C-alpha positions as CSV (number, residue, x, y, z in Angstrom):
1,X,0.0,0.0,0.0
2,X,2.8,2.3,0.9
3,X,4.6,1.6,-2.4
4,X,1.5,2.4,-4.4
5,X,1.0,5.7,-2.5
6,X,4.6,6.6,-3.2
7,X,4.1,5.8,-6.9
8,X,0.9,7.9,-7.0
9,X,2.7,10.8,-5.4
10,X,5.6,10.6,-7.8
11,X,3.2,10.5,-10.8
12,X,1.3,13.5,-9.4
13,X,4.5,15.5,-8.8
14,X,5.7,14.7,-12.4
15,X,2.3,15.8,-13.8
16,X,2.5,19.1,-12.0
17,X,6.1,19.6,-13.1
18,X,5.1,19.0,-16.8
19,X,2.3,21.5,-16.5
20,X,4.7,24.1,-15.3
21,X,7.1,23.2,-18.2
22,X,4.3,23.7,-20.7
23,X,3.5,27.0,-19.2
24,X,7.1,28.1,-19.3
25,X,7.3,27.0,-22.9
26,X,4.5,29.3,-23.9
27,X,6.3,32.2,-22.2
28,X,9.5,31.5,-24.1
29,X,7.6,30.9,-27.4
30,X,6.3,34.5,-27.1
31,X,9.8,35.7,-26.5
32,X,11.0,33.8,-29.6
33,X,8.4,35.5,-31.7
34,X,9.7,38.9,-30.5
35,X,13.3,37.9,-31.3
36,X,12.2,36.6,-34.7
37,X,10.4,40.0,-35.4
38,X,13.5,42.0,-34.5
39,X,15.8,39.8,-36.6
40,X,13.4,40.1,-39.6
41,X,13.2,43.9,-39.2
42,X,17.0,44.1,-39.1
43,X,17.9,41.4,-41.7
44,X,19.7,39.2,-39.1
45,X,19.7,35.5,-39.9
46,X,19.5,33.0,-37.1
47,X,18.7,29.3,-36.6
48,X,17.0,27.2,-33.9
49,X,19.8,25.4,-32.2
50,X,20.5,22.2,-30.2
51,X,17.5,20.9,-28.3
52,X,15.2,23.5,-29.9
53,X,16.3,22.4,-33.4
54,X,15.8,18.8,-32.3
55,X,12.3,19.6,-31.1
56,X,11.4,21.3,-34.4
57,X,12.5,18.2,-36.4
58,X,11.2,15.4,-34.0
59,X,8.2,17.1,-32.4
60,X,7.4,20.1,-34.6
61,X,7.7,22.1,-31.5
62,X,9.3,21.9,-28.0
63,X,10.7,18.6,-26.7
64,X,8.0,18.0,-24.2
65,X,10.4,18.2,-21.2
66,X,12.6,21.0,-22.5
67,X,12.5,24.3,-20.5
68,X,14.4,26.7,-22.7
69,X,15.1,27.9,-26.3
70,X,18.5,27.9,-27.9
71,X,19.3,30.0,-31.0
72,X,22.4,30.1,-33.2
73,X,23.9,33.1,-35.1
74,X,27.0,33.5,-37.2
75,X,29.6,35.7,-35.5
76,X,28.9,38.8,-37.6
77,X,25.1,38.5,-37.1
78,X,25.5,37.8,-33.4
79,X,27.5,41.0,-33.0
80,X,24.9,43.0,-35.0
81,X,22.1,41.6,-32.8
82,X,24.0,42.4,-29.7
83,X,24.4,46.0,-30.9
84,X,20.8,46.6,-31.7
85,X,19.0,44.3,-29.2
86,X,19.0,46.5,-26.1
87,X,16.9,49.1,-27.8
88,X,15.1,46.9,-30.4
89,X,13.9,44.3,-28.0
90,X,12.3,47.0,-25.8
91,X,11.9,47.5,-22.1
92,X,10.4,44.0,-21.4
93,X,13.8,42.4,-22.0
94,X,17.3,42.6,-20.6
95,X,20.2,41.6,-22.9
96,X,22.6,39.7,-20.7
97,X,26.1,39.9,-22.0
98,X,29.4,41.0,-20.5
99,X,29.2,44.2,-22.5
100,X,25.7,45.1,-21.2
101,X,25.8,44.2,-17.5
102,X,28.4,44.6,-14.8
103,X,28.0,41.3,-13.0
104,X,27.8,39.0,-16.0
105,X,28.4,35.3,-15.4
106,X,27.8,33.8,-18.9
107,X,30.1,33.5,-22.0
108,X,27.2,33.9,-24.4
109,X,24.2,36.2,-25.0
110,X,20.9,35.7,-23.1
111,X,17.7,37.5,-23.8
112,X,15.9,37.6,-20.4
113,X,12.3,38.5,-19.8
114,X,12.0,41.2,-17.1
115,X,9.2,40.2,-14.8
116,X,8.2,40.6,-11.1
117,X,6.5,37.2,-11.1
118,X,8.3,34.7,-8.7
119,X,7.0,31.7,-10.7
120,X,9.9,30.9,-13.0
121,X,13.3,31.8,-11.5
122,X,16.8,30.5,-11.6
123,X,18.0,30.5,-8.0
124,X,21.6,29.7,-8.8
125,X,22.1,33.2,-10.4
126,X,19.9,35.2,-8.0
127,X,22.9,36.6,-6.3
128,X,24.3,38.1,-9.6
129,X,21.1,39.4,-11.1
130,X,17.5,40.1,-10.1
131,X,16.5,39.4,-13.7
132,X,16.7,35.6,-13.5
133,X,13.4,34.6,-15.0
134,X,12.5,33.1,-18.4
135,X,15.3,33.4,-21.0
136,X,16.5,32.5,-24.5
137,X,20.2,31.6,-25.1
138,X,21.9,32.8,-28.3
139,X,25.1,31.0,-29.2
140,X,27.7,32.5,-31.6
141,X,29.0,30.4,-34.5
142,X,32.7,30.8,-35.5
143,X,34.9,29.6,-38.3
144,X,37.5,26.9,-38.0
145,X,39.9,25.5,-40.7
146,X,39.2,21.7,-40.3
147,X,36.5,19.3,-39.2
148,X,38.9,18.1,-36.5
149,X,42.4,18.9,-35.4
150,X,44.5,18.9,-32.3
151,X,44.5,22.7,-32.2
152,X,40.7,22.8,-32.4
153,X,40.4,20.2,-29.7
154,X,42.6,22.4,-27.5
155,X,40.5,25.4,-28.4
156,X,37.4,23.6,-27.2
157,X,39.2,22.4,-24.0
158,X,40.4,25.9,-23.3
159,X,36.8,27.2,-23.6
160,X,35.5,24.6,-21.1
161,X,38.3,25.6,-18.7
162,X,37.6,29.3,-19.1
163,X,33.8,28.9,-18.8
164,X,34.2,26.7,-15.7
165,X,36.6,29.2,-14.1
166,X,34.1,32.0,-14.8
167,X,31.3,30.0,-13.2
168,X,33.4,29.4,-10.1
169,X,34.4,33.0,-9.9
170,X,30.8,34.2,-10.1
171,X,29.6,31.4,-7.8
172,X,27.0,30.2,-10.3
173,X,28.0,26.6,-10.0
174,X,28.8,24.2,-7.1
175,X,32.4,23.1,-6.5
176,X,31.3,19.6,-5.8
177,X,34.2,17.7,-7.4
178,X,38.0,18.0,-7.6
179,X,38.0,19.7,-11.0
180,X,35.6,22.4,-9.9
181,X,37.5,22.9,-6.7
182,X,40.7,23.5,-8.7
183,X,38.9,26.0,-10.9
184,X,37.4,27.8,-7.9
185,X,40.9,28.1,-6.4
186,X,42.3,29.3,-9.7
187,X,39.5,31.9,-10.1
188,X,40.9,33.8,-7.1
189,X,43.9,34.8,-9.2
190,X,42.1,36.2,-12.3
191,X,39.6,39.0,-12.8
192,X,36.3,38.6,-14.5
193,X,37.4,41.0,-17.2
194,X,40.5,38.9,-17.9
195,X,38.4,35.8,-18.2
196,X,36.0,37.5,-20.7
197,X,39.0,38.8,-22.7
198,X,40.4,35.2,-22.9
199,X,37.0,33.8,-23.8
200,X,36.5,36.2,-26.6
201,X,40.0,35.8,-28.0
202,X,39.5,32.0,-27.9
203,X,36.2,32.2,-29.7
204,X,37.6,33.9,-32.8
205,X,41.1,32.3,-32.8
206,X,40.6,30.8,-36.2
207,X,37.8,33.1,-37.5
208,X,39.0,33.4,-41.1
209,X,36.1,33.7,-43.5
210,X,37.9,31.4,-46.0
211,X,37.7,28.5,-43.5
212,X,35.2,25.8,-44.5
213,X,33.9,24.7,-41.2
214,X,31.8,26.2,-38.4
215,X,32.0,25.5,-34.7
216,X,29.7,26.4,-31.7
217,X,32.2,26.7,-28.9
218,X,29.7,28.1,-26.4
219,X,27.9,24.7,-26.3
220,X,28.2,22.4,-23.4
221,X,28.8,19.5,-25.9
222,X,32.4,18.7,-26.8
223,X,33.9,20.5,-29.8
224,X,33.9,17.3,-31.9
225,X,30.1,17.3,-31.7
226,X,29.8,20.9,-32.5
227,X,31.9,21.3,-35.7
228,X,30.3,21.1,-39.1
229,X,30.8,22.0,-42.8
230,X,29.6,25.5,-43.6
231,X,27.1,24.1,-46.1
232,X,25.3,22.3,-43.2
233,X,24.0,25.7,-42.1
234,X,23.6,27.8,-45.2
235,X,20.4,29.8,-45.8
236,X,17.9,29.3,-42.9
237,X,14.9,27.2,-43.8
238,X,11.6,27.8,-42.0
239,X,9.9,24.8,-40.5
240,X,6.9,24.3,-38.2
241,X,7.6,24.9,-34.5
242,X,4.5,25.0,-32.2
243,X,2.1,27.5,-33.9
244,X,4.7,29.3,-36.1
245,X,7.4,28.8,-38.7
246,X,11.0,29.3,-37.5
247,X,14.4,28.9,-39.2
248,X,16.7,25.9,-39.0
249,X,19.9,25.0,-40.8
250,X,19.9,23.4,-44.3
251,X,21.2,20.0,-43.1
252,X,19.5,19.4,-39.8
253,X,20.1,15.6,-40.2
254,X,23.9,16.0,-40.3
255,X,23.9,18.4,-37.3
256,X,21.5,16.5,-35.1
257,X,23.1,13.1,-35.9
258,X,26.6,14.5,-35.0
259,X,25.3,15.9,-31.7
260,X,22.8,13.3,-30.6
261,X,23.3,10.2,-32.7
262,X,19.9,8.5,-33.3
263,X,18.0,11.7,-32.6
264,X,14.6,10.6,-33.8
265,X,14.3,8.0,-31.0
266,X,13.4,9.8,-27.7
267,X,15.5,8.9,-24.7
268,X,14.1,6.5,-22.0
269,X,11.8,8.1,-19.5
270,X,14.4,8.4,-16.8
271,X,16.5,10.6,-19.0
272,X,13.7,13.0,-19.9
273,X,14.8,15.6,-17.4
274,X,14.3,19.3,-17.0
275,X,17.7,21.0,-17.4
276,X,17.7,24.5,-16.2
277,X,15.9,24.3,-12.8
278,X,13.5,27.2,-13.0
């Protein structure tokens, strides 16, 4: 009897969590439409990225348990969006980037909804910003010379070290293993500005427009899973996503297979987890 009650409670808790995820998805979908409008008005191409791209292809919308939206922009378009977004996105949004906020903790660009509602909050960053509600991540895409090389592997490794050190310096991640403890110790000897200088230099290390490959270094996946031929992206293609049409790369199959493997088969139930802890 006790086991049955525990199972019923767990099922009820999961149902409540999924209802909240659906509600959050509707909030971020409205945010995506605002970004899409601003990009269209300013001729800035972008793509749905990572789990959002996967959701568009496999579900024609959100992955049911996904709680955020990821976008991708080529470096020049990313910089143009960053320049115009604080004004173009309006007062409802904060553009979170090291150039736009003093206490920045993230190596990429976030569009954050400004809200007084306590419903969807990221408590792990509450000490660095009061604007810690629903957000959309925008990842820059940079050029690299090869599909794979030792130098590019080191570039990816350096990005992970720098990002980890930044997280420890800003106390936005736990130091619950030896690697994180080392990075927290190291973070005492470098400034936030120095870390961002190194991150930005590392991003564009091989950014020659003649290079034939593209990498997303800001991703949490390893660089080998985030490097693709330029042709895989190309001109954005609009596909159904929820109640709208939004852009994805030309060769979503190549990109999603490289990142996820058999991406059309959903993971087992125990791996369908909410990532961002709103």
